[in-house]
LOSETI-376491 format. One line per 10 residues: their letters; for each residue x, y, z of C-alpha. Coordinates in steps of 0.05 Angstrom, whole numbers, plus 5000, padded with zeros to 4 digits. Example, Ala and Ser with C-alpha at 12.3 -4.5 7.8 and 13.67 -1.06 7.14 Angstrom:
AS	5246 4910 5156; 5273 4979 5143;
This chain:
MFLNQAGYRI	1818 2194 8941; 1860 2189 8879; 1856 2128 8833; 1903 2108 8776; 1880 2078 8710; 1881 2009 8738; 1832 2029 8792; 1871 2017 8855; 1884 2069 8908; 1951 2106 8909;
FGRGAGRKRI	1937 2167 8953; 1909 2166 9023; 1893 2227 9068; 1938 2289 9057; 1998 2298 9102; 1999 2352 9155; 2041 2415 9152; 2093 2388 9196; 2102 2326 9155; 2105 2368 9091;
LLLLLLGSAS	2160 2410 9119; 2199 2349 9143; 2192 2318 9073; 2219 2382 9041; 2280 2378 9088; 2291 2303 9075; 2285 2315 8999; 2337 2371 9001; 2385 2327 9041; 2382 2268 8994;
VLFPGDHPAS	2391 2305 8928; 2454 2269 8904; 2494 2208 8922; 2567 2219 8943; 2605 2228 8880; 2552 2261 8837; 2577 2325 8805; 2559 2367 8745; 2585 2340 8679; 2602 2377 8616;
RNSPRILIIN	2548 2398 8569; 2564 2341 8521; 2554 2288 8577; 2487 2253 8583; 2443 2280 8639; 2400 2228 8674; 2351 2236 8730; 2335 2175 8776; 2270 2178 8818; 2268 2126 8872;
SYHHGYRFSD	2199 2112 8902; 2225 2099 8970; 2282 2121 9014; 2357 2105 9020; 2363 2038 9058; 2307 2003 9024; 2346 1945 8996; 2309 1924 8934; 2304 1995 8901; 2376 2010 8926;
DIVRVFREDL	2399 1949 8889; 2365 1973 8826; 2394 2042 8830; 2464 2018 8851; 2471 1971 8792; 2440 2020 8746; 2490 2073 8765; 2549 2025 8764; 2531 1997 8694; 2524 2070 8666;
KARLPDADIR	2587 2098 8699; 2626 2039 8671; 2605 2054 8600; 2592 2128 8606; 2643 2154 8658; 2624 2228 8645; 2549 2217 8655; 2514 2267 8701; 2468 2224 8744; 2420 2256 8794;
LEYMDTKRYD	2381 2217 8845; 2318 2237 8882; 2279 2199 8935; 2202 2201 8941; 2200 2167 9010; 2131 2140 8998; 2141 2085 9049; 2135 2137 9102; 2095 2193 9067; 2040 2186 9015;
GRAHFELFYS	1977 2222 8993; 1960 2272 8939; 1992 2329 8979; 2057 2292 8982; 2059 2281 8905; 2042 2356 8894; 2097 2376 8943; 2147 2329 8908; 2127 2360 8841; 2136 2431 8869;
YLSRKYAGER	2203 2409 8896; 2229 2381 8828; 2200 2440 8787; 2237 2491 8832; 2303 2454 8837; 2309 2434 8764; 2276 2497 8737; 2303 2507 8665; 2343 2444 8665; 2335 2386 8616;
FDLIMVSDDP	2350 2312 8623; 2366 2262 8568; 2330 2207 8606; 2289 2194 8669; 2294 2126 8704; 2239 2113 8755; 2241 2055 8807; 2177 2022 8830; 2103 2038 8824; 2096 2105 8862;
AFLFIREFQT	2152 2137 8821; 2121 2110 8756; 2051 2136 8775; 2083 2204 8793; 2119 2212 8726; 2058 2194 8688; 2017 2246 8725; 2069 2303 8726; 2116 2292 8668; 2079 2337 8620;
RLWSDTPVVF	2088 2391 8671; 2163 2378 8681; 2198 2345 8623; 2144 2325 8572; 2187 2296 8517; 2241 2262 8559; 2248 2186 8550; 2230 2147 8613; 2255 2078 8634; 2218 2046 8690;
SGLNHFEPEM	2235 1987 8735; 2206 1947 8792; 2134 1955 8771; 2087 1907 8807; 2025 1925 8767; 2027 1939 8693; 1979 1936 8636; 1999 1951 8561; 1947 2006 8556; 1986 2046 8608;
LQEYPHHTGI	2035 2066 8555; 1984 2085 8501; 1992 2158 8513; 2067 2152 8532; 2104 2126 8471; 2170 2147 8499; 2164 2103 8562; 2193 2031 8565; 2224 1987 8620; 2221 1922 8659;
IEKSDIEDNV	2167 1892 8702; 2179 1867 8771; 2142 1804 8759; 2154 1745 8804; 2149 1675 8777; 2084 1661 8814; 2067 1595 8781; 2136 1564 8791; 2137 1588 8865; 2065 1559 8878;
RLIESLHPDA	2085 1492 8844; 2149 1490 8886; 2109 1501 8951; 2060 1447 8930; 2116 1398 8917; 2152 1413 8980; 2088 1409 9023; 2043 1357 8992; 2002 1352 9056; 1987 1428 9062;
RTLYLIIDNT	1916 1452 9050; 1918 1527 9066; 1963 1583 9036; 1964 1648 9078; 1986 1710 9041; 2016 1766 9086; 2002 1833 9050; 1988 1906 9071; 1947 1963 9041; 2006 2009 9017;
ITGEALRKSE	2011 2028 8943; 2058 1970 8929; 2014 1924 8969; 1952 1941 8931; 1993 1928 8865; 2015 1859 8891; 1947 1842 8914; 1920 1852 8843; 1980 1822 8807; 2006 1766 8851;
SETIRQITRF	1951 1747 8899; 1898 1739 8846; 1943 1697 8805; 1958 1652 8863; 1884 1641 8875; 1875 1618 8803; 1932 1566 8797; 1939 1534 8865; 1901 1477 8896; 1908 1511 8964;
EVRFLDGGEM	1854 1548 8999; 1880 1621 8998; 1871 1666 9058; 1898 1736 9071; 1933 1762 9134; 1917 1834 9117; 1953 1894 9143; 1891 1937 9131; 1853 1894 9182; 1903 1879 9236;
NLDELLFALE	1964 1908 9271; 2031 1873 9279; 2017 1842 9347; 1952 1811 9321; 1991 1785 9260; 2042 1751 9304; 1986 1722 9348; 1952 1694 9287; 2018 1664 9261; 2030 1626 9325;
RLPRDAVVVY	1961 1592 9318; 1964 1570 9246; 1944 1498 9232; 2001 1450 9215; 1976 1440 9146; 1985 1514 9129; 2040 1549 9090; 2054 1625 9090; 2077 1671 9034; 2105 1738 9055;
QLWQRDRSMR	2088 1791 9002; 2092 1857 9040; 2083 1887 9108; 2105 1959 9108; 2044 1987 9147; 1991 1958 9191; 1921 1979 9212; 1948 2027 9262; 1987 2063 9205; 2050 2046 9235;
RYEHEEVLPL	2108 2038 9187; 2157 1979 9184; 2218 1957 9147; 2221 1885 9125; 2288 1876 9161; 2250 1892 9225; 2184 1855 9215; 2203 1794 9174; 2249 1760 9227; 2192 1769 9277;
ICRHASVPVY	2142 1738 9228; 2186 1678 9214; 2201 1669 9287; 2129 1667 9309; 2104 1625 9250; 2100 1552 9266; 2098 1534 9192; 2145 1551 9132; 2145 1623 9107; 2164 1635 9032;
GFSDIYLGLG	2176 1699 8994; 2188 1722 8922; 2245 1772 8929; 2318 1758 8946; 2318 1817 8997; 2277 1773 9042; 2329 1715 9042; 2369 1711 9104; 2313 1740 9147; 2278 1673 9161;
IVGGKLISGR	2241 1654 9098; 2252 1588 9065; 2266 1617 8998; 2237 1605 8930; 2246 1628 8858; 2267 1699 8878; 2267 1763 8838; 2329 1810 8844; 2334 1883 8843; 2403 1875 8813;
EQGEVAADMT	2378 1843 8750; 2325 1898 8745; 2380 1951 8749; 2421 1915 8694; 2362 1911 8644; 2344 1986 8659; 2416 2005 8646; 2418 1968 8581; 2355 2000 8558; 2382 2069 8578;
LRILSGTDPG	2446 2059 8537; 2405 2038 8477; 2361 2100 8482; 2422 2147 8493; 2451 2116 8430; 2393 2138 8388; 2341 2081 8393; 2271 2106 8398; 2242 2083 8466; 2178 2060 8430;
EIPVQLDSCC	2222 2009 8391; 2245 1977 8457; 2191 1929 8483; 2173 1927 8555; 2208 1866 8590; 2150 1829 8620; 2194 1771 8650; 2242 1783 8709; 2304 1742 8720; 2286 1696 8778;
KYRFDDRALR	2333 1645 8810; 2318 1588 8859; 2351 1608 8926; 2340 1579 8995; 2363 1592 9067; 2396 1526 9095; 2376 1546 9166; 2302 1549 9148; 2305 1484 9106; 2335 1447 9168;
RFHIPARALP	2281 1480 9214; 2225 1451 9173; 2262 1387 9153; 2262 1402 9078; 2315 1358 9044; 2361 1390 8994; 2347 1333 8943; 2275 1356 8940; 2295 1425 8915; 2295 1441 8838;
SGSEILYRSL	2361 1427 8801; 2410 1484 8803; 2383 1514 8867; 2430 1557 8907; 2430 1543 8983; 2456 1601 9027; 2475 1607 9099; 2498 1535 9104; 2516 1518 9175; 2579 1478 9185;
SFYSRHKKVI	2575 1405 9206; 2597 1386 9277; 2662 1359 9246; 2675 1424 9208; 2662 1467 9268; 2704 1425 9315; 2754 1399 9265; 2815 1422 9304; 2789 1399 9371; 2771 1330 9342;
WFFIGIVGIQ	2842 1320 9311; 2874 1347 9374; 2838 1293 9416; 2852 1240 9362; 2924 1260 9367; 2922 1256 9442; 2889 1188 9442; 2940 1164 9389; 2997 1187 9430; 2969 1153 9491;
FILIFYLLIS	2959 1090 9453; 3031 1092 9428; 3057 1106 9499; 3016 1048 9528; 3040 1002 9472; 3111 1023 9482; 3108 1010 9557; 3082 0942 9546; 3136 0925 9497; 3187 0957 9545;
RRKLAATERA	3168 0912 9602; 3181 0850 9561; 3243 0874 9528; 3280 0913 9579; 3349 0894 9559; 3334 0913 9486; 3309 0978 9511; 3371 0993 9550; 3414 0980 9490; 3371 1022 9447;
LKREHRLLQA	3376 1079 9500; 3451 1073 9495; 3448 1078 9421; 3403 1139 9427; 3452 1169 9474; 3510 1159 9426; 3466 1185 9369; 3447 1247 9407; 3521 1262 9425; 3538 1250 9350;
LMDTVPDHIY	3486 1300 9328; 3510 1350 9378; 3581 1342 9359; 3563 1356 9285; 3533 1424 9304; 3583 1482 9297; 3550 1521 9353; 3572 1512 9425; 3522 1466 9460; 3529 1455 9534;
FKDRQSRFIR	3491 1432 9598; 3502 1455 9670; 3477 1435 9739; 3445 1483 9789; 3516 1506 9812; 3532 1526 9738; 3581 1469 9731; 3589 1437 9663; 3559 1368 9658; 3561 1356 9582;
NNRSHLQSFG	3589 1393 9523; 3591 1383 9448; 3655 1377 9410; 3655 1449 9387; 3647 1476 9457; 3704 1428 9484; 3751 1451 9428; 3742 1523 9445; 3772 1506 9513; 3827 1464 9481;
FERQEDALGR	3797 1398 9505; 3780 1333 9470; 3745 1291 9523; 3681 1304 9565; 3717 1289 9627; 3763 1348 9617; 3710 1398 9626; 3665 1359 9673; 3653 1399 9739; 3687 1463 9715;
TDFDFFRKEF	3655 1532 9713; 3662 1594 9669; 3709 1623 9723; 3759 1570 9698; 3761 1596 9627; 3739 1668 9623; 3753 1734 9655; 3721 1747 9721; 3674 1802 9697; 3643 1757 9643;
AEEAFQDEQK	3643 1695 9687; 3606 1734 9742; 3555 1762 9694; 3544 1690 9663; 3535 1662 9734; 3483 1714 9754; 3443 1701 9689; 3443 1625 9701; 3423 1631 9773; 3366 1677 9754;
IMETGEPIIN	3340 1621 9704; 3345 1572 9763; 3301 1617 9807; 3248 1640 9756; 3250 1584 9705; 3249 1636 9649; 3297 1627 9590; 3346 1678 9563; 3338 1683 9487; 3393 1707 9438;
KVEKIRKGDK	3431 1749 9490; 3494 1781 9456; 3554 1767 9500; 3622 1802 9493; 3674 1750 9511; 3749 1755 9517; 3796 1698 9539; 3861 1721 9569; 3894 1772 9524; 3858 1754 9461;
DFSFFSSTKM	3812 1801 9422; 3738 1804 9442; 3690 1756 9410; 3616 1764 9405; 3566 1706 9417; 3491 1700 9414; 3471 1656 9472; 3405 1623 9488; 3399 1590 9558; 3338 1548 9577;
PIRDEEGNVA	3321 1511 9642; 3323 1436 9646; 3270 1408 9691; 3268 1343 9727; 3212 1293 9734; 3179 1338 9787; 3182 1399 9744; 3237 1430 9785; 3294 1466 9750; 3353 1418 9754;
GIMGISRDIS	3400 1455 9709; 3406 1494 9643; 3420 1480 9572; 3458 1533 9532; 3470 1545 9456; 3520 1598 9438; 3536 1620 9365; 3597 1662 9347; 3571 1725 9314; 3633 1766 9313;
RNMEDSQKIR	3632 1772 9236; 3558 1792 9238; 3574 1847 9289; 3630 1874 9245; 3585 1874 9183; 3528 1908 9223; 3577 1962 9246; 3599 1975 9174; 3526 1983 9154; 3512 2031 9208;
NALAEKEVLL	3573 2070 9191; 3552 2073 9118; 3482 2097 9138; 3512 2150 9181; 3553 2175 9124; 3494 2173 9078; 3452 2215 9127; 3509 2266 9134; 3511 2272 9057; 3435 2280 9052;
KEIHHRVKNN	3435 2335 9106; 3492 2368 9069; 3452 2365 9004; 3391 2395 9039; 3435 2449 9070; 3465 2469 9003; 3396 2468 8968; 3370 2514 9023; 3430 2561 9016; 3420 2563 8938;
LQIISSLLNL	3345 2578 8950; 3364 2633 8998; 3412 2662 8945; 3355 2662 8895; 3309 2695 8947; 3363 2751 8957; 3371 2762 8882; 3295 2769 8877; 3298 2818 8934; 3352 2859 8900;
QMATVGDKNL	3317 2860 8834; 3253 2880 8869; 3289 2941 8897; 3306 2965 8826; 3233 2961 8800; 3188 3020 8813; 3124 2989 8790; 3084 2965 8851; 3051 2908 8811; 3120 2883 8790;
QDVFREAQSR	3143 2888 8862; 3084 2845 8883; 3103 2794 8833; 3175 2791 8856; 3149 2787 8927; 3103 2730 8913; 3159 2691 8877; 3206 2706 8935; 3154 2679 8985; 3148 2614 8945;
VRSMALIHES	3223 2605 8941; 3228 2618 9016; 3175 2564 9031; 3217 2514 8994; 3280 2536 9028; 3248 2529 9095; 3230 2456 9079; 3302 2439 9065; 3324 2478 9127; 3276 2436 9168;
LYQGEDVGRL	3302 2371 9136; 3376 2381 9150; 3363 2407 9220; 3314 2350 9237; 3326 2277 9256; 3293 2246 9194; 3322 2271 9129; 3267 2237 9088; 3206 2264 9125; 3186 2336 9146;
DMKSYVRTLI	3156 2354 9214; 3097 2394 9188; 3078 2424 9256; 3145 2461 9266; 3146 2478 9191; 3079 2508 9189; 3092 2553 9250; 3157 2576 9221; 3125 2591 9154; 3068 2632 9186;
NGLHQSFQGI	3118 2672 9225; 3153 2690 9161; 3088 2709 9127; 3070 2750 9187; 3132 2793 9177; 3122 2797 9102; 3051 2826 9109; 3064 2876 9167; 3003 2917 9151; 2944 2874 9162;
SGRVNFQMSI	2978 2813 9190; 2992 2850 9255; 2917 2852 9271; 2902 2783 9245; 2894 2728 9299; 2920 2660 9271; 2883 2600 9302; 2925 2538 9285; 2905 2464 9296; 2963 2423 9270;
QDIPIPIDLA	2977 2350 9284; 3049 2321 9287; 3051 2291 9219; 3116 2270 9187; 3107 2280 9111; 3153 2252 9056; 3194 2305 9021; 3159 2291 8953; 3094 2316 8987; 3123 2366 9032;
VPGGLILNEL	3150 2413 8976; 3083 2419 8938; 3046 2419 9005; 3089 2476 9031; 3078 2517 8968; 3002 2508 8973; 3000 2530 9045; 3045 2590 9029; 2998 2609 8971; 2934 2602 9011;
VSNVLKHAFP	2958 2642 9073; 2989 2697 9028; 2923 2702 8989; 2883 2711 9055; 2930 2765 9079; 2928 2803 9013; 2856 2798 8996; 2810 2774 9053; 2813 2839 9096; 2810 2903 9051;
DKKVPASPEV	2816 2969 9091; 2742 2985 9086; 2717 2915 9105; 2762 2892 9160; 2722 2856 9214; 2729 2874 9286; 2771 2811 9299; 2803 2787 9235; 2817 2715 9242; 2853 2662 9199;
RIRLEMDENG	2844 2589 9218; 2895 2538 9195; 2880 2463 9207; 2928 2406 9187; 2908 2333 9206; 2908 2261 9180; 2844 2219 9177; 2839 2144 9190; 2845 2130 9116; 2915 2161 9109;
WILMEVSDNG	2891 2224 9077; 2918 2292 9099; 2870 2350 9107; 2901 2420 9098; 2846 2474 9112; 2857 2551 9111; 2795 2593 9126; 2782 2665 9147; 2725 2710 9168; 2742 2763 9114;
KGMPVDFDWK	2700 2790 9058; 2693 2721 9022; 2689 2712 8947; 2641 2744 8896; 2578 2702 8882; 2596 2692 8810; 2671 2676 8822; 2690 2614 8786; 2755 2588 8821; 2763 2533 8771;
NTDSLGLKLV	2770 2582 8712; 2807 2642 8743; 2867 2681 8717; 2898 2681 8786; 2967 2651 8785; 2963 2632 8858; 2899 2592 8851; 2922 2561 8787; 2987 2542 8823; 2947 2512 8881;
RILTENQLRG	2902 2473 8834; 2960 2446 8792; 2999 2425 8855; 2939 2393 8886; 2916 2351 8827; 2982 2336 8792; 3035 2334 8849; 2993 2311 8908; 2938 2273 8868; 2892 2306 8917;
ILDITGETGT	2824 2342 8920; 2812 2417 8923; 2751 2450 8949; 2736 2524 8957; 2675 2559 8988; 2667 2631 9002; 2595 2652 9021; 2614 2679 9091; 2688 2687 9092; 2731 2638 9052;
RIEVRFPVEG	2747 2565 9065; 2797 2527 9021; 2808 2454 9033; 2861 2409 9005; 2860 2334 9017; 2913 2286 8991; 2936 2216 9007; 3005 2205 9040; 3008 2137 9005; 2977 2135 8936;
SPEILKAGEG	2911 2096 8939; 2868 2093 8876; 2807 2067 8915; 2809 2124 8964; 2824 2174 8911; 2764 2149 8871; 2718 2152 8931; 2738 2224 8945; 2728 2252 8872; 2660 2278 8890;
GTS	2692 2330 8936; 2710 2378 8880; 2637 2387 8855;
């Protein structure tokens, strides 16, 4: 068993061979966060050692805020991240294995600073730093157990302590539960649990009036803990410190175990960290990993600016804030007024009124309407004569309103006979009085074909009860020119809900139709003009291609001929784009599927030697691409495929089945993936494609980064795979998230 200077256990029994191999694989898989990439030599290099695993919220908060703050002020910083995973694996063998892993991975590399999160990483760096990076400054965070003498031999160490405000939390619990007598502490026997037992638990014993008892993970399993919680006396209070491992050595995450603890406990459960809030605890004066990360980042910046770590004092006080869960407060009948001033209450549940506001007002409205109707009926019974006069006035007002509307408004009975019209509709027939149109039909005013169509529509409304909305009708009276009307016809129902007739509103849209036709004609002319432009651009590019071909015939030097041939291929790829645009239906977007197949056929003919034996495998989506992206995209694809046909399959190293794979697709974020790969000879091990003299690769990189605002990635261990990703619509957020792809 291995003990640290404070005397508590940090290593248990050694892990087996299988667990060591599994840890090595996990460590290799979690080397970097997405987006980490080597920085320039002048950029600060920082190593983060996280005691736990990705997904453990408190240490993840520390690392996330630390990285964000550094990247905001040092955008070029090279930040590496390693996980120790000590929640799952511990023991001396595990530490030795982690040391071996780091020493091999970073052999010969130096860091400007090391940031360690939580006790296991701090203990590891104290034990092994002299064998790894002896003089490198260290900033620690999240330490649960700290004594000043720990730094006597480490003058270049400083950091922030994870120190909960124990006294304020205990005083809070005592004030909220004056009748409580016993305080139960839930704690395990992990490294962190032992540190908490020495730092927090002993402090609680000294300052509280409660009788302090332990629910110890070293003495019981989870089922026994839940059984004990269900039988706690009513005058008890529980403080959750840690339960990551029980007596059976089974591992737990607090997201898994804490809701069970709070659900089985019949008394309030408190905690000292904000990662527990929302999982069932009442709350308290909570410590936060975010503040730990901010302080660690500030210390790091000071050290990188030249400050000696020994001049930066260890911050012994953590920033704690009063935060509570409203659901737990209500469960244990704790009033908000009893909480400290400035407390933040989260997870508030809406009141009955807030949750059913719309329904309440809906019923209030219904009741109000019913009350008005009842009151109106009572008044109507007493003043029947006045009501009749009011109805007549309403009738005249309605008719006056209808007569002021310039649209044609009319009512028909079930036989499609006019029973009421507004003035505009009457005047269209040459009438002035309602009686002149009463009982007539469309057959009396319009040509038979229109009158028959209108009659069929109206009878359909009578049968189905479904309205006809904004139907465009072409109407001609006698020998007059055609007029266009937008008509809406709706059923009128009687007291029993049966369709008794229809109401129609028709608006003259003849001028609108003329204007729409003019716009369509103008758009057609513009499309013809654009196609003609694309056609002429394509012809001019073909002339350039022909001139290059003629010039190539006069040159005897094979290298110069290859240069002319490459230039001709690039011109041909652009000409093919314009040819596809003027032949397609959409002059603004290119059908990439058809374009790629045509381009590959052309390259097939240009490289008649090897291309005749190459099997092309193409997976291409139907993606319409804007022309401003199609031209650089076509050039890139031309360069990539030409490069494969020229260099991937030399005569002496041609595989039995030479193959070129082309993939073009769009992901759910609106990014287009263009990938060209082969099973050829691949690239030399020391080939640096970012600093090559090859014009083709330079052109691909320039077009990808400057024209497409995309990401280029090349690998060449077995064969060669070149991947280009770019957004169809420019998205800074997506582009930023994808920058790590070029590492």
